[in-house]
C-alpha positions in Angstrom: 0.0 0.0 0.0 1.4 3.3 -1.0 0.1 6.6 0.3 -0.6 9.2 -2.4 -0.2 12.8 -1.5 -2.2 15.3 -3.5 -1.8 19.0 -3.4 -4.6 21.1 -2.2 -5.3 24.7 -3.3 -4.3 27.2 -0.7 -6.6 30.0 0.2 -5.1 33.4 -0.4 -6.0 35.4 2.6 -3.8 38.4 1.7 -5.7 41.5 0.4 -5.4 41.9 -3.3 -5.0 45.2 -5.0 -6.9 44.0 -8.0 -10.0 43.2 -6.0 -12.4 46.0 -5.4 -15.0 46.0 -2.6 -18.2 46.3 -4.6 -21.6 44.6 -4.6 -24.2 44.2 -7.2 -24.8 47.3 -9.2 -21.2 48.6 -8.6 -22.2 50.2 -5.4 -19.1 50.7 -3.1 -19.0 48.9 0.2 -18.8 51.2 3.2 -15.7 50.1 5.2 -17.0 51.8 8.4 -18.1 49.8 11.4 -21.6 48.3 11.3 -24.1 49.7 13.8 -25.6 46.6 15.5 -28.0 48.6 17.7 -30.6 48.8 15.0 -30.7 45.0 14.5 -30.7 44.3 18.2 -33.7 46.5 18.9 -35.7 44.7 16.2 -35.1 41.4 17.9 -37.0 42.6 21.0 -40.3 43.3 19.3 -40.5 40.0 17.3 -42.7 37.4 18.9 -40.9 34.3 20.0 -43.9 32.0 20.1 -47.6 32.3 19.8 -49.5 32.9 23.1 -52.1 30.2 23.4 -53.3 31.3 26.9 -56.3 33.7 26.9 -56.0 36.7 29.2 -59.1 35.5 31.1 -57.3 32.6 32.5 -55.6 33.3 35.8 -52.6 31.1 36.4 -51.3 30.4 39.9 -47.7 29.7 39.3 -47.1 28.6 43.0 -49.5 25.7 42.6 -49.1 24.9 39.0 -45.9 22.8 38.3 -46.3 23.0 34.5 -47.5 25.8 32.2 -48.0 25.1 28.5 -46.2 21.7 29.0 -43.1 23.5 30.4 -41.9 23.3 34.0 -42.3 26.5 36.0 -39.3 27.6 38.0 -40.2 29.3 41.3 -39.1 32.9 41.8 -38.6 32.5 45.5 -36.6 29.8 47.2 -35.7 29.3 50.9 -32.2 30.5 50.3 -33.4 33.7 48.6 -35.8 34.6 51.4 -32.9 34.1 54.0 -30.7 36.3 51.9 -33.4 39.0 51.7 -33.8 38.8 55.5 -30.2 39.7 55.9 -30.6 42.7 53.6 -33.5 44.1 55.7 
């Protein structure tokens, strides 16, 4: 058995002077930093999932272990109440 070595093309990661930064329509690409704040603010107003609970239903999260087939984590634990007592 002989091992055959083949050459692989190497990616040229160096900037080329002949390449221009353009997109479709020969519009120049702006090399300035992208402002992410506009895209992040849009993410907050998109719905993550459809709400299937009507507003008329009152849910007692202390007695209900599951809500919409998902476990409900308690907001208060014994440790947190002890910690809050120290702060008072």
